[in-house]
N, C-alpha and C positions, 0 to 999 in steps of 0.2 A: 504494500500500500504506500503511495507517495506521501511524503511528509511535506506539509505546507509551511513555509517560512512565515513568521509573523511579519506583517507589513512594517516597513521602515518609517522613519521620521518624515522623510520627504513625501512619501505616499500619503501619509495621514494629513500633513499640512496642505498639500496640493489638492487633495480630494475634498477639502472643506468647501461647501457650497458658498459660504461667505467670502472665502478667498477667491474662488472662481468668479464670483459676481462683483468683486470689490469696486471695480471702476466702470460699471455699466452706465453711469450717468454722464461720462465724458468720453466720447468716441475716440479721439486720438490716444488718450491714455489706455483705453480699453484695447486698442489694437496692439500697443506695446505690451500690455499685460498678458494678452493671449499668447504672444510670442515668448515671453518669459516663462509662462506656465508650460508651454509646449516643450521648451528646452529642458524642463524638469521631468518630462515623461507624462504618459497618459494617466489621468486621475483614476484611482481605484478606490472604491468605497470599501475600506477594510472593516470586516466584522470583528470588532474588538470589544472587550468589556471596558468599562470606564477606567478600571485600574490599569489594564494593559495599555490603553491609549495614553493615560497620564504618564505611565512609566516610560513609554517609548518617546514621548515628547520631552520629558525631563532628561532622558539619556541623550537625545539629540543635542539639546542645549549644553549638556555636560561635555559632549564631544567638542562643540564649538569653544567652550571655555578652555578645554585642554589644548586645543589647537592654538588659540591665541596666547595661552600661557607659554607654550613652547616657542612661539614666535617672539614673545617678550624676552625669553632667555637668549634667543639668538641675537636680538638687538643688543642686549646687555653684554654678551660676549664680543660682538663687533665693537661696541663702545670701548671695552677694555683694550682691545687690539689697537684701535685708533688713538686712544689716549697714550698707549705705548709709542706709537709712531710720532705723536705730538712731542713726547719727551725726547725722542731720538733726533727729530728734525727741527723742532721748535716752530712748526708751521701753524699759522692761524687757520689755514684751511683744514688741516687734520683735526685741530681742536674743534672747529665748527661742526664737522661731521661726527666727531666723537660725542659731543654734547647733544647733537640732534638724535643720534642713535640711543644715547642714555635716556633722553626724555621719552623717546618712542617706547623703549623697554619698560620704563617705569609706568607710563600710561597704560600699556597693554597688560602689565602685571596687575594693576589696579582694576582695569576693566574686566579682565578674565576672572578676578576674584568676585566681581559682581555677577558674572555669569554662573560661577559655581554656587554662589549663594542663592541666586534665582532658581537654578535647576533643583537644588535641594529643597527649597521652599515650595516649589511647584508640586512636588510629590504629595504634600499635605494640605497646602492652601494655594489653589491655582490663581486666585486673584492677587495675593501678595507676591507669589512667585512670578506671575506675568508682569507685574510692575517692574520688578528688577530686570527681568529678561528683555522687556521692551527697551529699557534704558541701556542695557548691555548691547543690544543689537544696533540701536541708534549710535552709540559711541563707536561701535565697530565700523559702521557705515561712514562716520566722520573720519575715522582713521584711514580707511581705505581710499576715500576721496582725496585726502591730503597726500597719501602715499603715491597714488597714481599721478597726481599733479606733479609732485616732486620728481618721480621717476621719468615722467614725460619731459620735464624741463632739463633734467640731466642728460637724457638721451638726445634731446635737441642740441644742447650746447656742446656735447661731446661728439656730435655728428655720428652717433650710433645708428640713428634712423633718420631718413629724410623726413621733411615736414609732413607731407600727406600721410605716409604710413604711420608716423608717430601720432598724429591727430586721430587717425582712424582707430588705432589700437587703444589710445586713451579713451576715446568716445565709447568704443565697445565695452571697455572695462567699466566705465561709468554707467552706461545704459543697462547692461546686463548684470553687472556685479551688484549695483544698488538694487535692481529688480529682484535678484535672488534673495537678498536679505530682507527686502520689503515683504516677500511672501510670508516669512516667519513673523514679522511685525504685525501684518494684517491678521494673521491667524491668532496671535496672542491677544490683540485688542478686540477681536470679534467672536472668539469662541468662549 
């Protein structure tokens, strides 16, 4: 007899009727939203108990928190290396990037802590957990927007990418990256 795997986080979030219909009132946004949802796969109406649904959602946000905690550690390690280069070369440029990486690492460490707290709270009190998780996701969207903008400027000034491909890549990351995280935000505020 085949074993059916429990539906995952993305399936639950994307199958929510309120998520699917979130932007019906504004046609241009609705077109973009349909594309974002299509990129996440076909919606499936998972038959789960309330406890299974809550656990899966909390586990999904716990994964996000772990991902951004790991990224914070990477930024902090890069900062220490860059501070070492600053000490060796005495360069203001190395110091700037070291300080920027340090600030990004601290920011993501704190934000991921909010994600852990929200995921833990969501298991027992969805309203309280959702408030923390919405703030967590909004702060991640802010970080990603700043990161994409900085990476785009660096790529442009370093001539890694020509202007048009650079703008296209940055635009796609903004349009679809923000949309991907907006799915979870809409789910949290509507379910």
